[in-house]
N, C-alpha and C positions, 0 to 999 in steps of 0.2 A: 508208810505213808497213810495218811487218813481220807477219805474221799467222801464227802456229805453233800446233797442238796437238801434245803432248809427253807424255813420261810424268811422273805425280805425283812431285816429290822434296818431303822433310820440308821443305824451304825453303818449300813451296806452303802448307805448313799454315794460317798465319793467312788467307792469301788466301781458302782455300776455307772455312773455317769462317765469314770474313764472309759469302761468298754465301751458304752454309746458312743462318746467322742472319737474313739479309736476306731470304730465302724464306720462312723461316718467320713473321717477322713481317707478312711480306705475306700472310699464310694461305697460302701454299703448299705447306707441309709441315705434317703432323699432328705434334702433341705427342710426347714422350716417342722420339725418334729421334737426338738427337743423339751421344749415347754408339756407336750401332749405326754412324752416320756415320763418326766417328774408328776403330771397328774396321776398315771398309771401307778409309780412307786407308792404314790401318797395314798390313793385310793384303800377304803375300807371294806370295799363291794367287788376288789380284784384281788385277788389271790398272786404274787411274786414269789417266785422263788430265787434262790442264787444258788448256784455250783459252786464248790468250793473243793480245790484239791492242794492237799500240802499246806492248809491254812490258807491259800490264797483265792479269793474270790474271780473266778475266771469266767464265768457266766449269770444271768439272770432271764428270767421268761416268767410270763404273766400268762393268767386262766380266768375267766368269769364266765358265770353258769345263770341260765335261766330256763325257764320250762316254759316250751311252745306248747299248748294244750297237754297232750301225754308225752311229747318228746323233750328230750333233754338238747339245748342250743349252748353248746359251748364256742369260747371265741379266744383263742392264742394271740396273744400280742407280746411284740418285741421279744421275741427269742433271742438272744445275741451271747456270743463267747468272743473273746477279746481276740482279734485278728492273729495275734504271737500264736494264738493254741487250736486254731482251726485245723481240720483233717487228720484229726484225733478223735472223733466218735463223739466227743463231748458234746456237741451239737443234736447229736440224735440221742444221746443221754437227758438232755435237759427237755427236749419234744415228747419223749416218750415216758419221763418222770412226770409229766403235766397230764401227760393223757389215764398215767396207770390211778390218778387222783377222782378220776370220774367214777365212780361206785355207782351211781344213778345211770350209768350208762348200759347196765345190765339189761335194762328196759329197752333199750335203742336210742340212739341217739345223733346228732351230729356235732360235728367240730368244722368251724370256717376260722380262716386265716385270710389276712391281704399279704402276699408277698412282692418284692423285686423280682424282675426277671431273672436273674442270676442265682434266684434260690428254688425257683419252682421245682427246677430237676430234684434236689435235697427232697422236699416235702414229697414230691411225686416217689421217690426212691426210697425213703426208710419207712414211710406206713401206709402210701398209697393215698394220698391227697389227690383230690379232680380238681381241674382247674372248670371255673363255670362262668367267669365273666374277666373281664377288665375295665379297670376305671381309672379315672385320672381325677385327683385331687385340684384345689381351686389354686395350686400353684402350677399345676402342669404334670405334675410327677404321676408316672402310669404305675398300677397296681395290677397283679393278678390274685384274683380271689378265689381262694379254693376251697373245699371242702372234704371232710372224712367221714361216714357213716361209720357209726360204731355203735358194738353191742356186746354181750355177754362173749364171746369169743374174743373180741379185738378188746376189751379190758384185761380180761387173764392174760392175754398174750402182753399186753405192756406191764401187768406186774411180774411173767416172768421176765422180760428183757430186764426188767430193773433190778430184782433179784439175781440176776446173774452179771449186773455191770461192775461191782464192787464198790457202788455208791452207797453210803446210810440215809434212809430218808426217816424222819419222822412218820410215825403210823397214824398220829392223831391230825395230822395235818388234814383240811377240809379246804374244799373250795366253795364260798360264799355264793348261796344263791341272792341274784339281784331280781327287781323287776324286768319284764322281758322290753319295756320302754330303754330303760338304762343302757341295756348291752347295745343294740341295735344290730338283732341278727334277723338272720333273713330264714325262709323255711323252704323247705325242698318237698317235692312228692315222690 
């Protein structure tokens, strides 16, 4: 059985859309975000990874990065595992695979994400994300804003975790650096 985490390709669209819709139907994604999800998949400024187990796409997740002064700012979005495969550590592998790609984090940085209430514990427990705010979108959906400070040690921990995961990852994968304004990230003191 081959386990791979690789870059998203347009041929993965139907599988990723199926994962998105299955999570939506399970009540794990708020309404009104499918178009945004499709924009993220098609963006050249955002890296989306797919998690493949035994030839089947079971998950996808995106990451974008920019510099704020000398601090790396990364944003994670749409970390989704098909609901039929929850509670199998696949979400942890998808999360940490994205963190392992932050080679620039050796100098220090911040990773942020928006989560629904039911997933806050996952992010806090897996690698120690901290909640700093709660927001509502224009549709009334509530989000918990989380961040994680990263550096040389946490980057190496992510690499080691993925090395022991049994998943193959292309060592040439790189997160594109975007302009600060296009990612919409915040800074912390």
